[in-house]
C-alpha positions in Angstrom: -12.8 14.7 -42.6 -13.5 13.4 -46.1 -16.9 14.0 -47.7 -19.0 10.9 -48.4 -18.3 11.0 -52.1 -14.6 11.1 -51.6 -14.7 8.2 -49.1 -16.7 6.1 -51.5 -14.2 6.8 -54.2 -11.4 5.7 -51.8 -13.3 2.5 -51.0 -13.8 1.7 -54.7 -10.1 2.5 -55.5 -9.0 0.2 -52.6 -11.2 -2.6 -53.9 -9.6 -2.1 -57.4 -6.1 -2.2 -55.8 -7.0 -5.3 -53.8 -8.2 -7.1 -56.9 -5.5 -6.1 -59.3 -2.2 -4.6 -58.0 -2.3 -6.3 -54.6 -4.4 -9.4 -55.5 -2.4 -10.4 -58.5 0.9 -10.2 -56.5 -0.6 -12.3 -53.7 -1.9 -14.9 -56.2 1.6 -15.3 -57.6 3.8 -15.1 -54.6 1.6 -15.3 -51.5 2.3 -13.6 -48.2 4.3 -14.6 -45.1 1.2 -15.6 -43.2 -2.4 -16.7 -44.1 -3.7 -14.2 -41.6 -2.0 -11.3 -39.7 -3.2 -10.4 -36.2 -2.1 -8.1 -33.4 0.3 -9.5 -30.7 -2.2 -11.7 -28.9 -4.5 -12.3 -31.8 -7.0 -9.7 -30.5 -7.5 -8.1 -33.9 -7.0 -8.9 -37.5 -4.5 -6.7 -39.3 -5.6 -5.7 -42.8 -3.0 -5.3 -45.6 -3.7 -1.6 -46.0 -5.6 1.1 -44.1 -7.2 4.2 -45.7 -9.4 7.1 -44.6 -12.4 4.8 -45.1 -11.3 2.7 -42.1 -11.8 5.8 -39.8 -14.7 7.3 -41.8 -16.8 7.8 -38.6 -14.1 9.7 -36.8 -14.9 13.1 -35.5 -11.5 14.7 -34.7 -12.7 16.9 -31.8 -14.7 14.0 -30.1 -12.5 11.1 -30.8 -9.0 12.5 -30.7 -9.2 16.1 -29.5 -6.2 18.0 -28.1 -3.7 17.1 -25.4 -4.8 18.2 -22.0 -8.5 18.3 -23.1 -11.2 15.7 -23.2 -11.4 13.0 -24.3 -7.6 12.9 -23.5 -6.9 10.4 -26.3 -3.8 12.5 -27.2 -2.6 12.9 -23.6 -3.6 14.2 -20.2 -1.2 17.2 -20.2 -1.1 20.0 -22.8 2.6 19.8 -23.4 3.2 16.1 -22.6 6.9 15.2 -23.0 7.8 18.5 -24.6 7.2 20.1 -21.3 8.5 17.4 -19.0 9.9 14.0 -19.8 8.2 10.9 -18.2 9.6 9.9 -14.8 12.3 7.3 -15.3 11.4 5.1 -12.4 13.6 2.0 -12.3 12.2 -0.9 -10.2 14.6 -2.0 -7.5 14.5 -3.9 -4.2 17.6 -5.9 -3.2 17.7 -8.4 -0.3 18.4 -6.0 2.5 17.5 -2.4 3.2 21.1 -1.4 3.1 21.6 -2.9 -0.4 18.5 -1.3 -1.6 19.7 2.1 -0.4 22.9 1.5 -2.3 21.0 0.6 -5.5 18.7 3.6 -5.1 21.6 6.0 -4.7 23.3 4.4 -7.7 20.2 5.0 -9.8 19.8 8.6 -8.7 23.5 9.2 -9.5 22.9 7.7 -13.0 20.0 10.0 -13.7 16.9 8.1 -12.6 14.1 10.6 -11.7 12.0 8.3 -9.6 12.4 5.3 -7.3 10.3 2.1 -7.3 10.4 -0.5 -4.6 10.1 -4.2 -5.0 9.3 -6.1 -1.8 10.1 -9.7 -0.9 7.2 -12.2 -0.7 6.9 -12.3 3.1 6.4 -8.5 3.2 3.9 -8.7 0.4 1.9 -11.3 2.3 2.1 -9.5 5.6 4.7 -11.7 7.3 7.8 -10.7 9.2 11.2 -12.2 8.3 11.2 -14.3 11.5 7.9 -16.0 10.6 7.9 -19.7 9.7 6.0 -18.8 6.5 8.9 -16.5 5.5 11.6 -19.2 5.7 13.7 -19.3 2.5 12.0 -16.3 0.9 13.5 -13.4 2.9 15.0 -10.8 0.5 14.6 -13.0 -2.5 12.1 -11.2 -4.8 12.8 -7.8 -3.3 13.7 -6.0 -0.1 12.6 -7.3 3.3 10.7 -4.6 5.3 9.7 -5.6 8.8 9.6 -2.3 10.6 10.0 1.4 10.1 13.6 0.9 10.9 14.1 -1.0 7.6 12.5 1.8 5.6 14.6 4.4 7.3 17.7 2.5 6.1 16.4 2.2 2.6 16.0 6.0 2.4 19.0 7.0 4.4 20.4 10.3 2.9 17.6 10.4 0.4 15.3 13.5 1.0 11.7 12.5 0.5 10.8 16.0 -0.8 13.2 15.5 -3.7 12.1 12.1 -5.0 9.0 10.4 -6.2 8.6 6.9 -4.9 6.5 4.0 -6.1 5.9 1.0 -3.8 4.7 -2.2 -5.4 2.7 -3.5 -2.4 -1.0 -4.4 -2.3 -2.6 -6.3 0.6 -0.3 -4.6 3.3 -0.4 -1.3 1.3 -1.7 0.6 4.3 1.3 -0.4 6.4 3.9 0.6 3.9 2.2 3.9 3.1 2.0 4.6 6.8 5.7 4.0 7.1 6.5 6.4 4.3 4.3 9.1 5.9 6.0 8.5 9.3 9.4 8.7 7.7 8.5 12.0 6.0 7.4 13.3 9.4 10.8 12.2 10.8 12.6 14.1 8.0 10.5 17.2 8.6 8.9 17.0 5.2 5.5 18.5 4.9 3.0 15.8 4.0 1.8 17.8 1.0 5.3 17.5 -0.4 5.4 13.7 -0.4 5.1 12.4 -4.0 4.8 8.9 -5.3 2.4 6.0 -5.7 1.2 3.0 -3.6 0.1 0.2 -5.7 -2.8 -0.8 -3.3 -4.6 -2.8 -6.1 -5.8 -5.9 -4.3 -8.4 -6.7 -7.0 -5.8 -7.7 -9.5 -4.3 -10.1 -6.9 -7.5 -12.1 -6.9 -7.3 -12.1 -10.7 -3.6 -12.7 -11.6 -1.0 -12.9 -8.8 -2.8 -14.4 -5.7 -0.8 -12.3 -3.2 -3.9 -11.4 -1.2 -4.5 -11.7 2.5 -8.1 -10.6 3.4 -11.4 -11.2 1.7 -12.5 -8.7 -0.9 -15.0 -6.7 1.2 -12.6 -5.7 4.0 -9.8 -5.3 1.4 -11.9 -2.7 -0.4 -12.5 -1.0 3.0 -8.7 -0.6 3.4 -8.4 0.8 -0.1 -11.1 3.4 0.5 -9.7 4.3 3.9 -6.4 5.1 2.1 -8.3 7.2 -0.5 -10.0 9.2 2.3 -6.8 9.6 4.4 -4.6 10.7 1.5 -7.1 13.2 0.1 -6.9 15.0 3.5 -3.3 14.3 4.5 -1.1 13.4 1.5 -2.8 15.1 -1.4 0.0 14.7 -3.9 0.5 11.0 -3.4 -1.2 8.6 -5.8 -3.4 6.4 -3.6 -3.6 3.4 -6.0 -2.0 2.1 -9.1 -4.7 0.1 -10.8 -2.7 -2.5 -12.5 -3.2 -4.1 -15.8 0.5 -5.1 -15.8 0.0 -8.4 -14.0 -3.2 -9.1 -15.9 -1.2 -8.9 -19.2 1.7 -10.9 -17.6 -0.9 -13.7 -16.9 -1.6 -13.9 -20.6 -4.4 -11.5 -21.4 -4.9 -9.7 -24.7 -4.4 -5.9 -24.9 -8.2 -5.4 -24.9 -8.6 -7.6 -21.9 -5.8 -5.8 -20.1 -7.7 -2.5 -20.6 -11.1 -3.9 -19.8 -10.2 -5.7 -16.6 -8.0 -2.8 -15.4 -10.7 -0.2 -16.0 -13.2 -2.7 -14.6 -11.2 -2.8 -11.4 -11.0 1.0 -11.4 -14.8 1.1 -11.6 -15.1 -1.2 -8.6 -12.7 1.0 -6.5 -14.5 4.2 -7.4 -17.9 2.7 -6.7 -16.7 1.4 -3.3 -15.4 4.8 -2.4 -18.6 6.5 -3.5 -20.6 3.9 -1.5 -18.4 4.7 1.5 -19.6 8.3 1.3 -16.6 9.9 -0.5 -17.1 12.6 -3.2 -15.7 11.3 -6.5 -13.9 14.6 -7.2 -12.2 14.5 -3.8 -10.3 11.3 -4.4 -10.4 10.5 -8.1 -7.6 12.9 -9.1 -5.2 10.7 -7.0 -6.0 7.5 -8.8 -3.3 6.2 -11.2 -2.9 3.2 -13.4 -0.2 0.7 -14.3 0.0 -0.9 -17.7 2.3 -3.4 -19.5 4.2 -2.6 -22.7 4.6 -5.6 -25.0 6.4 -6.0 -28.4 3.7 -4.8 -30.9 4.5 -1.1 -30.9 1.4 0.0 -32.8 -1.0 -2.1 -30.7 0.5 -1.0 -27.4 0.4 2.7 -28.3 -3.2 2.4 -29.5 -4.0 0.6 -26.2 -2.8 3.5 -24.1 -4.8 6.0 -26.3 -8.0 3.9 -26.0 -7.7 3.5 -22.3 -7.4 7.3 -21.8 -10.5 8.0 -23.9 -12.5 5.2 -22.1 -11.6 6.4 -18.6 -12.8 9.9 -19.3 -16.1 8.6 -20.6 -16.5 6.2 -17.7 -15.8 8.8 -15.0 -18.2 11.3 -16.5 -21.1 9.0 -17.5 -21.0 6.5 -14.6 -19.9 8.7 -11.7 -20.7 12.3 -12.8 -17.2 13.5 -12.2 -16.8 17.2 -12.9 -13.2 17.9 -12.0 -11.1 17.4 -15.2 -8.4 15.7 -13.2 -10.9 13.1 -12.1 -11.2 12.1 -15.8 -7.5 12.0 -16.6 -6.0 8.5 -16.8 -2.4 8.9 -15.7 -0.3 5.8 -15.8 3.0 4.1 -15.2 4.3 1.6 -17.7 6.7 -1.4 -17.2 8.1 -3.3 -20.1 6.9 -6.9 -20.4 8.6 -9.2 -18.0 6.9 -12.2 -19.6 8.4 -11.4 -23.0 12.0 -11.7 -21.7 13.8 -14.9 -22.5 16.5 -16.9 -20.8 17.9 -17.8 -24.2 20.1 -15.2 -25.9 19.4 -12.7 -23.2 21.1 -9.9 -25.1 18.0 -9.9 -27.3 16.0 -8.7 -24.4 17.7 -5.3 -24.6 16.1 -4.9 -28.1 12.7 -6.1 -26.9 12.8 -3.6 -24.0 13.7 -0.7 -26.3 10.8 -1.4 -28.6 8.4 -1.7 -25.6 9.7 1.5 -24.1 9.2 3.3 -27.5 5.6 2.0 -27.5 5.0 3.4 -24.0 6.4 6.8 -24.9 4.5 7.0 -28.2 1.4 6.1 -26.2 2.0 9.0 -23.7 3.1 7.3 -20.5 3.8 9.5 -17.4 6.3 7.1 -15.9 8.4 4.2 -17.2 10.4 1.2 -15.9 12.5 -0.6 -18.4 13.4 -4.2 -17.4 17.0 -5.4 -17.2 18.0 -8.0 -19.8 18.7 -10.6 -17.1 15.4 -10.4 -15.2 14.2 -13.7 -16.8 16.9 -15.3 -14.7 17.5 -13.2 -11.5 17.4 -9.8 -10.0 19.1 -7.5 -12.4 22.8 -6.7 -12.0 24.0 -3.1 -11.7 25.3 -3.2 -15.2 22.0 -4.4 -16.7 20.1 -1.8 -14.7 22.3 0.9 -16.1 21.6 -0.4 -19.7 17.9 -0.4 -19.0 18.1 3.2 -17.7 20.2 4.3 -20.6 17.6 2.8 -22.9 15.1 5.4 -21.6 17.6 8.2 -21.7 18.5 7.5 -25.4 14.8 7.3 -26.2 14.3 10.7 -24.4 17.3 12.6 -25.8 18.3 11.0 -29.1 15.3 9.4 -30.8 13.0 12.4 -31.3 10.0 10.3 -30.0 9.4 12.8 -27.2 9.6 15.9 -29.4 6.0 16.1 -30.6 2.8 15.0 -28.8 1.0 11.8 -29.9 3.0 11.4 -33.1 1.0 8.4 -34.3 -2.3 10.2 -34.2 -4.0 10.4 -37.7 -2.4 7.1 -38.8 -5.3 5.2 -40.3 -3.9 2.0 -38.8 -3.3 3.3 -35.3 -6.7 5.1 -35.2 -8.4 1.9 -36.4 -6.5 -0.1 -33.7 -7.5 2.5 -31.0 -11.1 2.2 -32.0 -10.9 -1.6 -32.1 -9.4 -2.0 -28.7 -11.9 0.5 -27.2 -14.8 -1.4 -28.8 -13.5 -4.8 -27.6 -12.8 -3.5 -24.1 -16.2 -1.9 -23.7 -17.8 -5.1 -24.8 -15.9 -7.0 -22.1 -16.9 -4.4 -19.5 -20.5 -4.8 -20.5 -20.3 -8.5 -19.8 -18.6 -7.8 -16.5 -21.5 -5.5 -15.6 -24.0 -8.3 -16.5 -22.2 -10.5 -14.1 -22.6 -7.9 -11.3 -19.2 -6.2 -11.6 -15.6 -7.2 -11.2 -15.9 -8.6 -7.7 -18.5 -11.3 -8.6 -16.8 -11.9 -11.9 -13.5 -12.6 -10.1 -15.0 -14.6 -7.3 -16.8 -16.9 -9.9 -13.4 -17.3 -11.6 -14.9 -16.0 -14.9 -12.2 -13.3 -15.4 -9.4 -15.8 -14.6 -10.8 -18.2 -17.2 -10.9 -15.6 -19.9 -7.2 -14.8 -19.4 -6.2 -18.5 -19.0 -7.8 -19.4 -22.3 -5.7 -16.7 -24.1 -2.6 -17.8 -22.3 -3.2 -21.4 -23.3 -3.7 -20.6 -26.9 -0.6 -18.4 -27.0 1.6 -21.2 -25.5 0.2 -23.6 -28.1 1.2 -21.2 -30.9 4.7 -21.0 -29.5 5.1 -24.8 -29.1 3.8 -25.5 -32.6 5.9 -22.8 -34.2 3.0 -20.6 -35.2 4.4 -17.7 -33.2 8.1 -17.0 -33.5 10.0 -16.1 -30.4 13.5 -15.2 -31.5 16.1 -17.4 -29.8 13.5 -19.7 -28.3 11.7 -21.6 -31.2 13.6 -19.9 -34.1 17.1 -18.7 -34.6 18.5 -20.7 -31.7 22.2 -21.1 -30.9 23.8 -24.2 -29.5 25.7 -22.6 -26.7 24.9 -19.8 -24.3 27.6 -17.6 -22.8 28.0 -17.5 -19.1 26.2 -14.6 -17.4 27.1 -12.6 -14.4 23.9 -12.9 -12.4 22.9 -11.1 -9.2 22.8 -13.6 -6.3 21.1 -13.3 -2.9 23.4 -14.1 0.0 21.8 -16.9 2.0 23.2 -15.3 5.2 21.0 -12.2 4.6 18.0 -14.0 6.0 19.7 -14.7 9.4 21.0 -11.1 9.4 17.5 -9.7 8.8 16.0 -11.8 11.5 18.7 -10.6 13.9 18.0 -7.0 12.9 14.3 -7.5 13.6 15.0 -9.0 17.0 17.2 -6.0 17.9 14.4 -3.5 16.9 11.9 -5.4 19.0 14.2 -5.4 22.0 14.8 -1.7 21.8 11.2 -0.5 21.2 8.6 0.6 23.8 6.4 -2.5 24.1 3.6 -0.6 25.9 3.4 2.0 23.1 3.2 -0.9 20.5 0.4 -2.6 22.4 -1.5 0.6 22.8 -1.2 1.5 19.1 -2.3 -2.0 18.1 -5.3 -1.9 20.5 -6.4 1.4 18.9 -6.0 -0.1 15.5 -8.1 -3.1 16.4 -10.9 -0.9 17.7 -10.9 1.1 14.5 -10.9 -2.1 12.4 -13.9 -3.4 14.3 -15.9 -0.2 13.7 -16.1 2.1 10.8 -13.4 4.6 11.8 -10.6 5.2 9.2 -7.8 2.9 10.2 -4.9 4.9 8.6 -4.2 7.2 11.5 -3.9 4.2 13.8 -1.6 2.4 11.3 0.6 5.5 11.3 0.7 5.5 15.1 1.6 1.8 15.1 4.5 2.0 12.7 5.9 5.0 14.5 6.0 2.8 17.6 7.9 0.3 15.5 5.1 -2.3 15.3 6.0 -4.8 12.6 4.3 -5.5 9.3 3.0 -8.8 10.6 1.8 -7.4 13.9 -0.3 -4.9 12.1 -1.4 -7.4 9.4 -2.4 -9.9 12.1 -4.7 -7.4 13.6 -6.5 -7.2 10.3 -6.3 -11.0 9.9 -8.0 -11.4 13.3 -10.8 -8.9 12.5 -11.3 -9.5 8.8 -10.3 -13.1 8.3 -8.2 -14.5 5.4 -9.5 -15.1 1.9 -10.0 -18.6 0.7 -10.9 -18.8 -3.0 -14.1 -20.8 -3.7 -15.3 -20.7 -0.1 
């Protein structure tokens, strides 16, 4: 801390520098831009930062120490010095067998966590033989119709030795139940199951539109998962509250933090209203953020989010367990930043984004393949993406000390600025009644769309340079070896599903679905019944249709 007299002297010296040394040079030669801002124009960037820009900082209250409140510098005391982040490469090929092959490849290449991408029918609660699924089976990820498919995905992969993340939301209860059932089959104690279910339906209403049920019953499914996992699967993260897709839709960094934490507030409040004790379920909450190109802004964003969540959990919900206040998060590099032009440039973009995530203290990281702007990544591009993380971990030195950017006048100022902007947005959300009403009125979506529109205008008018797209273009692009989905896979998956249905005990399926329907109609936790249903090889759609019948389907604006 600087004393007031010294701070005043620094301010005066800076004013003199701005007028003479700096100002005279700018008057003669100008600068590259009339104004500099952070990546999405969220904050102005001054030419120079000094202690005067963080004069109000109290080290113990604003930064503190890793593993201690306010967690600005990290949620664990040793951070990456003790254990590197989980290198969790996202994968989901067209069929279960192909996905198993890719998972084993990633494990052999040194990946320390698995992450599943599902095709659109699975994400929307439809089976591969549904009319709605035609043409989409296995295209954006793996098709999962029954427990038989998941058994194939994890064939020869012991569940007590891997951590698995599943990017599934509206049907999250079904896929989690399958994972639990598979662990039971393998003889793995449920307390040994580790991973994350995304289970973040709120962001579907905001950004992706892959929802099924209306918000209220969707929140009931979320809180049933919280309660079930706290008792049965205590080391599995029950939700990954996702800012990733909010940022992909075009938000600023501050909006990403505000709307993500706003969704978190909504989930916690729903669970508390359902009668759960905050310290029973909050330690199993996790978050999922984006990493874009501005290294300093992104690192500051993660630091601000940690500090904010600790404050929110203590002041709003009275959390007492330190683990309830710790914001643990997975990061994925920015898919929307990847370009189809000069795709080799994407390797560089991903490396910088990964660096920002590590400098910001992520617990888990997925690095995109360079070709993901065009197709599912090839095996070679996946290996390069994983090697990017391994080089960062073992050669760069970025993981050797904790929160290395702390104390930077610029980074601390950015952290404070993002925090202030995000809290201001959360206050406006509160005035609108919370995230659910703000989303249902389309207010949140409009805030993001306005930013996305402005950014696209900047690109089209050349105000924002995208290397290889609107500057530094080349006339010809080399041919790329892209991963292709075999059109025959859809028919094969449908035949596989037909075979499973023919071999299962239909009476057991009907009994399990009847029990599930009764639980859905009342207030009993549905999860034990979903587990029973998937063990009987009921399909994703059969279970989802029970909920459709009882809860209805969401129609925006109605």
